[in-house]
C-alpha positions in Angstrom: -0.1 0.3 -0.3 1.9 3.0 -0.8 0.6 6.2 1.4 2.1 9.9 1.6 4.3 11.1 4.0 5.8 14.5 4.8 9.1 15.3 4.1 10.5 18.5 5.5 11.6 20.9 2.7 10.1 18.9 0.1 7.4 20.4 -2.6 6.6 17.6 -4.3 4.6 14.5 -3.1 6.5 12.5 -1.5 5.5 8.6 -1.4 6.0 5.7 0.8 5.5 1.7 0.5 7.1 -1.1 1.1 8.0 -3.9 -1.1 10.1 -7.5 -0.1 11.4 -5.9 3.0 12.6 -2.7 1.5 10.8 1.0 2.2 10.9 2.9 -1.2 10.2 7.0 -0.8 8.9 8.5 -4.2 8.6 11.4 -6.2 8.0 12.3 -9.7 9.8 15.5 -10.6 8.8 15.2 -14.2 8.1 19.3 -15.3 9.6 20.7 -12.2 12.6 23.5 -13.4 15.8 23.0 -11.6 16.7 23.2 -8.8 13.0 21.9 -7.9 13.8 18.0 -8.3 17.4 18.5 -6.7 16.6 19.8 -3.7 13.8 17.7 -3.5 16.1 14.6 -4.0 18.3 15.8 -1.2 15.8 16.5 1.5 14.1 12.4 0.6 17.5 11.2 1.0 17.8 11.8 4.2 15.4 9.6 4.8 17.7 6.3 3.2 20.0 6.2 6.9 20.7 1.9 5.5 20.5 -0.4 3.4 16.8 -1.4 3.9 15.6 1.6 2.4 15.2 3.5 -1.2 14.7 6.5 -3.0 12.9 6.6 -5.8 13.4 9.5 -8.2 11.3 9.8 -12.4 12.4 13.1 -13.8 12.9 13.9 -17.4 16.5 12.9 -17.3 19.4 11.9 -15.5 20.8 14.1 -12.7 24.0 14.0 -13.1 24.6 17.1 -11.5 23.4 14.4 -8.3 25.3 11.7 -8.9 28.6 14.1 -8.1 27.5 14.5 -5.1 26.1 11.4 -4.0 28.9 8.8 -5.4 30.2 8.7 -2.1 27.4 7.8 -0.3 25.2 6.9 -2.8 24.7 3.8 -5.0 21.8 4.1 -7.9 20.3 2.2 -11.0 18.5 3.9 -13.7 16.0 2.3 -15.2 14.6 4.7 -18.8 10.9 5.2 -19.7 9.0 6.9 -22.1 9.1 9.3 -23.4 12.9 10.3 -22.4 12.3 10.6 -18.5 13.9 7.8 -16.5 13.5 6.2 -12.7 16.4 6.4 -10.7 16.4 4.3 -7.1 19.6 5.5 -4.5 20.4 3.0 -2.1 23.1 3.6 0.8 26.4 2.0 0.1 
């Protein structure tokens, strides 16, 4: 079951759900202008404090600027979506 969660500093809806013992926090930043996607991602990533949690970011393109900031702390997997959009799943190293 997916539920909306309040995340301080986010101006996009964030949803939490569980799947196979993993808690996911998901938001969709397609259609948002920078720096909105990165600012929301940084707030949600504060919740990813162990390997049993993931952040799912749906975005218009890969957030390469975010990757540079996170490469020492997080891993990510990118799934291409329709129309050039991407789904990026982040997890703690």
